[in-house]
C-alpha positions in Angstrom: 5.0 13.5 16.0 5.8 9.8 16.2 4.1 7.3 13.7 4.2 3.7 14.6 3.7 1.1 11.9 2.8 -1.9 12.1 3.7 -5.0 9.3 0.1 -4.9 8.3 -0.2 -1.3 7.9 3.0 -1.4 5.8 1.5 -4.6 3.5 -1.9 -2.4 3.5 0.1 0.9 2.0 1.9 -1.1 -0.1 -0.9 -3.2 -1.7 -2.7 0.5 -2.0 0.4 2.4 -3.6 0.2 -0.9 -5.9 -3.3 -0.9 -7.1 -3.2 3.4 -7.4 -0.2 3.0 -9.6 -2.4 0.7 -12.3 -5.0 2.7 -11.6 -5.7 5.0 -15.2 -7.4 7.8 -13.5 -4.5 8.4 -11.2 -2.4 11.4 -13.2 0.8 10.1 -14.2 3.0 12.8 -12.8 1.7 11.7 -9.2 2.7 8.1 -9.9 6.5 9.2 -10.5 6.7 10.0 -6.4 6.8 6.3 -5.8 8.4 5.6 -9.2 11.6 7.9 -8.1 11.5 6.4 -4.8 12.0 2.6 -6.0 15.1 4.3 -8.9 16.7 6.0 -5.7 16.6 2.6 -3.9 18.0 0.4 -6.7 20.9 3.2 -7.5 24.3 3.3 -5.9 24.3 6.6 -4.4 23.3 6.9 -0.7 22.3 10.5 1.2 22.9 8.8 4.3 25.1 5.5 5.0 22.9 2.6 5.7 19.3 0.8 5.0 17.6 3.8 7.6 17.4 6.6 4.5 16.2 4.4 2.3 13.5 2.8 4.3 12.2 6.4 5.8 12.2 7.5 1.7 10.2 4.9 0.6 8.1 5.0 3.7 7.4 9.0 3.1 7.2 8.3 -0.6 4.0 5.9 -0.1 2.5 8.2 2.4 2.9 11.4 0.2 2.0 9.5 -2.7 -1.4 8.4 -1.0 -2.5 11.3 0.7 -2.1 13.0 -2.6 -3.9 10.5 -5.1 -7.5 12.0 -5.8 -9.3 11.0 -2.0 -12.5 9.1 -3.6 -10.0 6.9 -5.5 -7.6 6.0 -2.8 -11.1 5.1 -0.6 -12.4 2.8 -3.4 -9.0 0.8 -3.6 -9.0 0.9 0.2 -12.5 -0.4 0.9 -11.8 -3.2 -2.0 -8.2 -4.0 -0.4 -10.0 -3.9 3.3 -13.2 -6.1 2.3 -11.1 -8.8 0.6 -9.2 -9.5 3.9 -12.2 -9.7 6.0 -13.5 -13.9 5.7 -16.9 -13.9 4.5 -18.8 -16.0 7.5 -21.6 -17.7 5.5 -18.7 -19.6 3.6 -17.1 -20.6 6.9 -20.6 -21.6 8.0 -21.4 -23.6 4.9 -17.7 -25.3 5.3 -18.5 -26.4 8.6 -22.0 -27.5 7.7 -20.5 -29.5 4.8 -18.1 -30.6 7.3 -20.2 -32.1 9.7 -21.8 -34.5 7.0 
């Protein structure tokens, strides 16, 4: 099974992970997954030489963390991040109207 990630997907998952880490409703023991991955990233010990294992570990840890967090909390934060990303068309129209005066 092959997964392709765009830069936008990666940025979204990182932002979602940060929001989930800051959410008090997410159990502390679940938060240890991405924290442990970051610790592994900064510790000079590598399982395999090179950046590939670090990248795979971080992506895997983020994916695992998001998948085992309570779904309703993940959905709430996902909706917030997606809503923030969408431009508000009413503001764009108002700006265009103001500019034409």
